[in-house]
ChimeraX commands (.cxc) that place a marker at each C-alpha (Angstrom):
marker #1 position 9.06,11.47,-9.08 radius 0.5
marker #1 position 8.73,15.10,-10.13 radius 0.5
marker #1 position 6.67,14.41,-13.28 radius 0.5
marker #1 position 4.55,11.91,-11.35 radius 0.5
marker #1 position 3.65,14.39,-8.61 radius 0.5
marker #1 position 3.01,17.20,-11.04 radius 0.5
marker #1 position 0.80,15.15,-13.27 radius 0.5
marker #1 position -1.22,13.67,-10.41 radius 0.5
marker #1 position -1.81,17.08,-8.88 radius 0.5
marker #1 position -3.27,18.43,-12.12 radius 0.5
marker #1 position -5.32,15.21,-12.71 radius 0.5
marker #1 position -6.83,15.71,-9.21 radius 0.5
marker #1 position -8.02,19.11,-10.25 radius 0.5
marker #1 position -9.26,18.05,-13.76 radius 0.5
marker #1 position -10.49,14.45,-13.35 radius 0.5
marker #1 position -12.39,14.14,-16.61 radius 0.5
marker #1 position -11.86,12.36,-19.97 radius 0.5
marker #1 position -11.38,15.55,-22.01 radius 0.5
marker #1 position -8.52,16.74,-19.90 radius 0.5
marker #1 position -7.00,13.30,-19.67 radius 0.5
marker #1 position -7.06,12.77,-23.41 radius 0.5
marker #1 position -5.52,16.21,-24.05 radius 0.5
marker #1 position -2.73,15.31,-21.55 radius 0.5
marker #1 position -2.20,11.73,-22.61 radius 0.5
marker #1 position 1.48,12.32,-23.46 radius 0.5
marker #1 position 2.12,13.72,-19.94 radius 0.5
marker #1 position 0.41,10.71,-18.45 radius 0.5
marker #1 position 2.71,8.42,-20.49 radius 0.5
marker #1 position 5.73,10.29,-19.27 radius 0.5
marker #1 position 4.61,10.15,-15.63 radius 0.5
marker #1 position 3.74,6.53,-15.97 radius 0.5
marker #1 position 7.22,5.70,-17.48 radius 0.5
marker #1 position 8.90,7.57,-14.64 radius 0.5
marker #1 position 6.88,5.63,-12.00 radius 0.5
marker #1 position 7.42,2.36,-13.78 radius 0.5
marker #1 position 11.19,2.86,-13.81 radius 0.5
marker #1 position 11.09,3.49,-10.08 radius 0.5
marker #1 position 8.79,0.48,-9.50 radius 0.5
marker #1 position 11.14,-1.89,-11.41 radius 0.5
marker #1 position 14.06,-0.78,-9.18 radius 0.5
marker #1 position 11.91,-1.29,-6.05 radius 0.5
marker #1 position 10.70,-4.73,-7.14 radius 0.5
marker #1 position 14.31,-5.78,-7.76 radius 0.5
marker #1 position 15.34,-4.43,-4.40 radius 0.5
marker #1 position 12.59,-6.30,-2.54 radius 0.5
marker #1 position 13.42,-9.55,-4.36 radius 0.5
marker #1 position 16.98,-9.30,-3.02 radius 0.5
marker #1 position 15.80,-9.67,0.62 radius 0.5
marker #1 position 12.53,-11.50,0.10 radius 0.5
marker #1 position 12.97,-14.48,-2.27 radius 0.5
marker #1 position 9.19,-15.28,-2.07 radius 0.5
marker #1 position 8.69,-12.39,-4.50 radius 0.5
marker #1 position 11.05,-13.77,-7.16 radius 0.5
marker #1 position 9.84,-13.71,-10.72 radius 0.5
marker #1 position 7.37,-10.82,-10.28 radius 0.5
marker #1 position 7.17,-8.33,-13.12 radius 0.5
marker #1 position 5.88,-4.73,-13.38 radius 0.5
marker #1 position 2.54,-6.06,-14.62 radius 0.5
marker #1 position 2.18,-8.25,-11.52 radius 0.5
marker #1 position 2.61,-5.31,-9.14 radius 0.5
marker #1 position 1.20,-2.14,-10.66 radius 0.5
marker #1 position -2.33,-0.90,-11.30 radius 0.5
marker #1 position -4.32,0.71,-14.08 radius 0.5
marker #1 position -5.16,4.40,-13.65 radius 0.5
marker #1 position -8.71,3.86,-14.88 radius 0.5
marker #1 position -11.37,3.53,-12.12 radius 0.5
marker #1 position -14.27,1.04,-12.25 radius 0.5
marker #1 position -17.17,3.46,-11.65 radius 0.5
marker #1 position -19.98,1.00,-12.32 radius 0.5
marker #1 position -21.01,0.52,-8.68 radius 0.5
marker #1 position -19.42,3.63,-7.14 radius 0.5
marker #1 position -21.10,6.95,-6.27 radius 0.5
marker #1 position -17.78,8.57,-7.23 radius 0.5
marker #1 position -17.92,8.82,-11.01 radius 0.5
marker #1 position -14.49,10.38,-11.53 radius 0.5
marker #1 position -12.95,8.21,-14.25 radius 0.5
marker #1 position -9.30,8.18,-13.07 radius 0.5
marker #1 position -7.41,7.27,-9.90 radius 0.5
marker #1 position -5.47,10.21,-8.55 radius 0.5
marker #1 position -2.59,8.04,-7.23 radius 0.5
marker #1 position -0.08,5.52,-8.38 radius 0.5
marker #1 position 0.44,2.36,-6.41 radius 0.5
marker #1 position 2.83,-0.58,-6.36 radius 0.5
marker #1 position 2.19,-3.84,-4.47 radius 0.5
marker #1 position 4.92,-6.43,-4.31 radius 0.5
marker #1 position 3.83,-9.82,-2.84 radius 0.5
marker #1 position 4.21,-13.55,-3.49 radius 0.5
marker #1 position 1.96,-14.41,-6.49 radius 0.5
marker #1 position 1.36,-10.83,-7.46 radius 0.5
marker #1 position -1.19,-8.13,-6.55 radius 0.5
marker #1 position -4.27,-10.36,-7.10 radius 0.5
marker #1 position -3.05,-13.28,-4.94 radius 0.5
marker #1 position -4.40,-11.99,-1.61 radius 0.5
marker #1 position -1.06,-12.50,0.07 radius 0.5
marker #1 position 0.69,-10.07,2.36 radius 0.5
marker #1 position 3.43,-7.94,0.89 radius 0.5
marker #1 position 4.82,-4.42,0.40 radius 0.5
marker #1 position 2.83,-1.41,-0.85 radius 0.5
marker #1 position 3.97,1.98,-2.01 radius 0.5
marker #1 position 1.34,4.78,-2.51 radius 0.5
marker #1 position 1.90,8.18,-4.04 radius 0.5
marker #1 position -1.04,10.59,-3.99 radius 0.5
marker #1 position -0.12,14.33,-3.98 radius 0.5
marker #1 position -3.76,15.47,-3.35 radius 0.5
marker #1 position -5.79,13.12,-1.23 radius 0.5
marker #1 position -9.41,13.72,-0.21 radius 0.5
marker #1 position -8.37,16.25,2.43 radius 0.5
marker #1 position -6.16,18.10,-0.10 radius 0.5
marker #1 position -2.97,16.95,1.62 radius 0.5
marker #1 position -0.33,14.62,0.18 radius 0.5
marker #1 position -0.63,10.98,0.94 radius 0.5
marker #1 position 2.67,9.21,0.48 radius 0.5
marker #1 position 2.93,5.93,2.32 radius 0.5
marker #1 position 4.87,2.72,2.57 radius 0.5
marker #1 position 3.02,-0.30,4.03 radius 0.5
marker #1 position 4.05,-3.82,4.79 radius 0.5
marker #1 position 1.47,-6.52,5.72 radius 0.5
marker #1 position -1.89,-7.81,4.59 radius 0.5
marker #1 position -4.99,-5.79,3.76 radius 0.5
marker #1 position -8.62,-7.17,3.89 radius 0.5
marker #1 position -7.60,-10.82,4.04 radius 0.5
marker #1 position -10.24,-13.39,3.21 radius 0.5
marker #1 position -11.84,-15.18,6.21 radius 0.5
marker #1 position -9.62,-18.27,6.02 radius 0.5
marker #1 position -6.44,-16.25,5.93 radius 0.5
marker #1 position -7.75,-13.86,8.59 radius 0.5
marker #1 position -8.30,-16.78,11.02 radius 0.5
marker #1 position -4.87,-18.16,10.23 radius 0.5
marker #1 position -3.30,-14.80,11.07 radius 0.5
marker #1 position -5.26,-14.50,14.29 radius 0.5
marker #1 position -4.30,-18.09,15.32 radius 0.5
marker #1 position -0.66,-17.22,14.73 radius 0.5
marker #1 position -1.01,-14.10,16.91 radius 0.5
marker #1 position -2.68,-16.07,19.67 radius 0.5
marker #1 position -0.02,-18.81,19.60 radius 0.5
marker #1 position 3.08,-16.59,18.88 radius 0.5
marker #1 position 2.11,-13.03,19.73 radius 0.5
marker #1 position 5.54,-12.23,21.24 radius 0.5
marker #1 position 7.26,-12.58,17.88 radius 0.5
marker #1 position 4.73,-10.28,16.18 radius 0.5
marker #1 position 5.00,-7.64,18.92 radius 0.5
marker #1 position 8.83,-7.79,18.80 radius 0.5
marker #1 position 8.76,-7.17,15.03 radius 0.5
marker #1 position 6.36,-4.25,15.26 radius 0.5
marker #1 position 8.36,-2.64,18.13 radius 0.5
marker #1 position 11.65,-3.06,16.17 radius 0.5
marker #1 position 10.11,-1.49,13.03 radius 0.5
marker #1 position 8.86,1.47,15.11 radius 0.5
marker #1 position 12.07,1.97,17.00 radius 0.5
marker #1 position 14.35,1.73,13.99 radius 0.5
marker #1 position 12.37,3.46,11.30 radius 0.5
marker #1 position 9.25,4.99,12.70 radius 0.5
marker #1 position 6.73,2.49,11.30 radius 0.5
marker #1 position 3.29,2.41,12.99 radius 0.5
marker #1 position 0.75,-0.44,13.28 radius 0.5
marker #1 position -2.47,0.57,11.51 radius 0.5
marker #1 position -5.35,0.09,13.96 radius 0.5
marker #1 position -8.04,1.86,11.88 radius 0.5
marker #1 position -9.95,-1.28,10.92 radius 0.5
marker #1 position -10.65,-3.12,14.16 radius 0.5
marker #1 position -13.52,-4.93,15.84 radius 0.5
marker #1 position -15.08,-3.63,19.02 radius 0.5
marker #1 position -15.15,-7.08,20.59 radius 0.5
marker #1 position -12.85,-10.06,20.61 radius 0.5
marker #1 position -13.61,-12.22,17.60 radius 0.5
marker #1 position -15.43,-15.53,18.22 radius 0.5
marker #1 position -13.21,-18.49,19.07 radius 0.5
marker #1 position -10.68,-16.53,21.09 radius 0.5
marker #1 position -10.88,-15.78,24.86 radius 0.5
marker #1 position -11.35,-12.07,25.61 radius 0.5
marker #1 position -8.98,-10.15,27.87 radius 0.5
marker #1 position -5.69,-11.75,26.90 radius 0.5
marker #1 position -2.59,-9.66,26.27 radius 0.5
marker #1 position -3.19,-10.13,22.50 radius 0.5
marker #1 position -6.80,-8.90,22.59 radius 0.5
marker #1 position -6.16,-5.60,20.71 radius 0.5
marker #1 position -4.28,-7.43,17.99 radius 0.5
marker #1 position -6.86,-10.19,17.58 radius 0.5
marker #1 position -9.52,-7.51,17.00 radius 0.5
marker #1 position -7.69,-6.18,13.93 radius 0.5
marker #1 position -9.18,-6.94,10.51 radius 0.5
marker #1 position -6.10,-5.73,8.55 radius 0.5
marker #1 position -2.56,-6.41,9.64 radius 0.5
marker #1 position 0.02,-3.93,8.37 radius 0.5
marker #1 position 2.57,-1.39,9.48 radius 0.5
marker #1 position 2.85,1.88,7.70 radius 0.5
marker #1 position 5.25,4.75,7.35 radius 0.5
marker #1 position 4.17,8.21,6.11 radius 0.5
marker #1 position 6.62,9.96,3.79 radius 0.5
marker #1 position 7.01,13.66,2.97 radius 0.5
marker #1 position 7.70,15.57,-0.24 radius 0.5
marker #1 position 11.43,15.70,0.32 radius 0.5
marker #1 position 11.62,11.91,0.74 radius 0.5
marker #1 position 9.40,11.16,-2.27 radius 0.5
marker #1 position 11.16,13.63,-4.54 radius 0.5
marker #1 position 14.74,12.52,-3.65 radius 0.5
marker #1 position 16.57,11.04,-6.64 radius 0.5
marker #1 position 17.55,7.93,-4.65 radius 0.5
marker #1 position 13.97,7.17,-3.53 radius 0.5
marker #1 position 14.05,3.51,-4.59 radius 0.5
marker #1 position 17.36,2.89,-2.77 radius 0.5
marker #1 position 16.06,4.68,0.38 radius 0.5
marker link #1:1,2 radius 0.2
marker link #1:2,3 radius 0.2
marker link #1:3,4 radius 0.2
marker link #1:4,5 radius 0.2
marker link #1:5,6 radius 0.2
marker link #1:6,7 radius 0.2
marker link #1:7,8 radius 0.2
marker link #1:8,9 radius 0.2
marker link #1:9,10 radius 0.2
marker link #1:10,11 radius 0.2
marker link #1:11,12 radius 0.2
marker link #1:12,13 radius 0.2
marker link #1:13,14 radius 0.2
marker link #1:14,15 radius 0.2
marker link #1:15,16 radius 0.2
marker link #1:16,17 radius 0.2
marker link #1:17,18 radius 0.2
marker link #1:18,19 radius 0.2
marker link #1:19,20 radius 0.2
marker link #1:20,21 radius 0.2
marker link #1:21,22 radius 0.2
marker link #1:22,23 radius 0.2
marker link #1:23,24 radius 0.2
marker link #1:24,25 radius 0.2
marker link #1:25,26 radius 0.2
marker link #1:26,27 radius 0.2
marker link #1:27,28 radius 0.2
marker link #1:28,29 radius 0.2
marker link #1:29,30 radius 0.2
marker link #1:30,31 radius 0.2
marker link #1:31,32 radius 0.2
marker link #1:32,33 radius 0.2
marker link #1:33,34 radius 0.2
marker link #1:34,35 radius 0.2
marker link #1:35,36 radius 0.2
marker link #1:36,37 radius 0.2
marker link #1:37,38 radius 0.2
marker link #1:38,39 radius 0.2
marker link #1:39,40 radius 0.2
marker link #1:40,41 radius 0.2
marker link #1:41,42 radius 0.2
marker link #1:42,43 radius 0.2
marker link #1:43,44 radius 0.2
marker link #1:44,45 radius 0.2
marker link #1:45,46 radius 0.2
marker link #1:46,47 radius 0.2
marker link #1:47,48 radius 0.2
marker link #1:48,49 radius 0.2
marker link #1:49,50 radius 0.2
marker link #1:50,51 radius 0.2
marker link #1:51,52 radius 0.2
marker link #1:52,53 radius 0.2
marker link #1:53,54 radius 0.2
marker link #1:54,55 radius 0.2
marker link #1:55,56 radius 0.2
marker link #1:56,57 radius 0.2
marker link #1:57,58 radius 0.2
marker link #1:58,59 radius 0.2
marker link #1:59,60 radius 0.2
marker link #1:60,61 radius 0.2
marker link #1:61,62 radius 0.2
marker link #1:62,63 radius 0.2
marker link #1:63,64 radius 0.2
marker link #1:64,65 radius 0.2
marker link #1:65,66 radius 0.2
marker link #1:66,67 radius 0.2
marker link #1:67,68 radius 0.2
marker link #1:68,69 radius 0.2
marker link #1:69,70 radius 0.2
marker link #1:70,71 radius 0.2
marker link #1:71,72 radius 0.2
marker link #1:72,73 radius 0.2
marker link #1:73,74 radius 0.2
marker link #1:74,75 radius 0.2
marker link #1:75,76 radius 0.2
marker link #1:76,77 radius 0.2
marker link #1:77,78 radius 0.2
marker link #1:78,79 radius 0.2
marker link #1:79,80 radius 0.2
marker link #1:80,81 radius 0.2
marker link #1:81,82 radius 0.2
marker link #1:82,83 radius 0.2
marker link #1:83,84 radius 0.2
marker link #1:84,85 radius 0.2
marker link #1:85,86 radius 0.2
marker link #1:86,87 radius 0.2
marker link #1:87,88 radius 0.2
marker link #1:88,89 radius 0.2
marker link #1:89,90 radius 0.2
marker link #1:90,91 radius 0.2
marker link #1:91,92 radius 0.2
marker link #1:92,93 radius 0.2
marker link #1:93,94 radius 0.2
marker link #1:94,95 radius 0.2
marker link #1:95,96 radius 0.2
marker link #1:96,97 radius 0.2
marker link #1:97,98 radius 0.2
marker link #1:98,99 radius 0.2
marker link #1:99,100 radius 0.2
marker link #1:100,101 radius 0.2
marker link #1:101,102 radius 0.2
marker link #1:102,103 radius 0.2
marker link #1:103,104 radius 0.2
marker link #1:104,105 radius 0.2
marker link #1:105,106 radius 0.2
marker link #1:106,107 radius 0.2
marker link #1:107,108 radius 0.2
marker link #1:108,109 radius 0.2
marker link #1:109,110 radius 0.2
marker link #1:110,111 radius 0.2
marker link #1:111,112 radius 0.2
marker link #1:112,113 radius 0.2
marker link #1:113,114 radius 0.2
marker link #1:114,115 radius 0.2
marker link #1:115,116 radius 0.2
marker link #1:116,117 radius 0.2
marker link #1:117,118 radius 0.2
marker link #1:118,119 radius 0.2
marker link #1:119,120 radius 0.2
marker link #1:120,121 radius 0.2
marker link #1:121,122 radius 0.2
marker link #1:122,123 radius 0.2
marker link #1:123,124 radius 0.2
marker link #1:124,125 radius 0.2
marker link #1:125,126 radius 0.2
marker link #1:126,127 radius 0.2
marker link #1:127,128 radius 0.2
marker link #1:128,129 radius 0.2
marker link #1:129,130 radius 0.2
marker link #1:130,131 radius 0.2
marker link #1:131,132 radius 0.2
marker link #1:132,133 radius 0.2
marker link #1:133,134 radius 0.2
marker link #1:134,135 radius 0.2
marker link #1:135,136 radius 0.2
marker link #1:136,137 radius 0.2
marker link #1:137,138 radius 0.2
marker link #1:138,139 radius 0.2
marker link #1:139,140 radius 0.2
marker link #1:140,141 radius 0.2
marker link #1:141,142 radius 0.2
marker link #1:142,143 radius 0.2
marker link #1:143,144 radius 0.2
marker link #1:144,145 radius 0.2
marker link #1:145,146 radius 0.2
marker link #1:146,147 radius 0.2
marker link #1:147,148 radius 0.2
marker link #1:148,149 radius 0.2
marker link #1:149,150 radius 0.2
marker link #1:150,151 radius 0.2
marker link #1:151,152 radius 0.2
marker link #1:152,153 radius 0.2
marker link #1:153,154 radius 0.2
marker link #1:154,155 radius 0.2
marker link #1:155,156 radius 0.2
marker link #1:156,157 radius 0.2
marker link #1:157,158 radius 0.2
marker link #1:158,159 radius 0.2
marker link #1:159,160 radius 0.2
marker link #1:160,161 radius 0.2
marker link #1:161,162 radius 0.2
marker link #1:162,163 radius 0.2
marker link #1:163,164 radius 0.2
marker link #1:164,165 radius 0.2
marker link #1:165,166 radius 0.2
marker link #1:166,167 radius 0.2
marker link #1:167,168 radius 0.2
marker link #1:168,169 radius 0.2
marker link #1:169,170 radius 0.2
marker link #1:170,171 radius 0.2
marker link #1:171,172 radius 0.2
marker link #1:172,173 radius 0.2
marker link #1:173,174 radius 0.2
marker link #1:174,175 radius 0.2
marker link #1:175,176 radius 0.2
marker link #1:176,177 radius 0.2
marker link #1:177,178 radius 0.2
marker link #1:178,179 radius 0.2
marker link #1:179,180 radius 0.2
marker link #1:180,181 radius 0.2
marker link #1:181,182 radius 0.2
marker link #1:182,183 radius 0.2
marker link #1:183,184 radius 0.2
marker link #1:184,185 radius 0.2
marker link #1:185,186 radius 0.2
marker link #1:186,187 radius 0.2
marker link #1:187,188 radius 0.2
marker link #1:188,189 radius 0.2
marker link #1:189,190 radius 0.2
marker link #1:190,191 radius 0.2
marker link #1:191,192 radius 0.2
marker link #1:192,193 radius 0.2
marker link #1:193,194 radius 0.2
marker link #1:194,195 radius 0.2
marker link #1:195,196 radius 0.2
marker link #1:196,197 radius 0.2
marker link #1:197,198 radius 0.2
marker link #1:198,199 radius 0.2
marker link #1:199,200 radius 0.2
marker link #1:200,201 radius 0.2
marker link #1:201,202 radius 0.2
view
């Protein structure tokens, strides 16, 4: 990931079309390195999660070009590479596994993260997840606790309602989980982890 990290750091400092065009070859090299890693990771996930069988690189990776039409941020390029492996591919809306590499986030610090779960589910899916929590919360909690104890994963609680959603009684033992609007556990990685030659295997 050395070329990926190096390129993204410089892109973060020079996020404009002139610089990008002048460094197009470096982008292609960084992209090729990330894609080689991504293919190994997709294959690894497919070995333990058969619901992701048949996915290709195109199904799981993203373009570096930003859609700036409706955004106050007019920088033309993303300053990260991401990989999302889930049944049906990245546009399906299904839960899955996400890897994010961003050497210079908004606060200037690295943002390397692994995530597993579902992000911004549509209302029908959100209700289904909440129903499952209400009916079988013990299984969810056991999975979260196991992931935390064995590998340091944390439940992301940053996107949560202030009140219990309509249709569920307030004050139950699952109240804090029912208030969540995203459902995923995350693990933050450091430079040593990301730059290790066996990153995909780890």
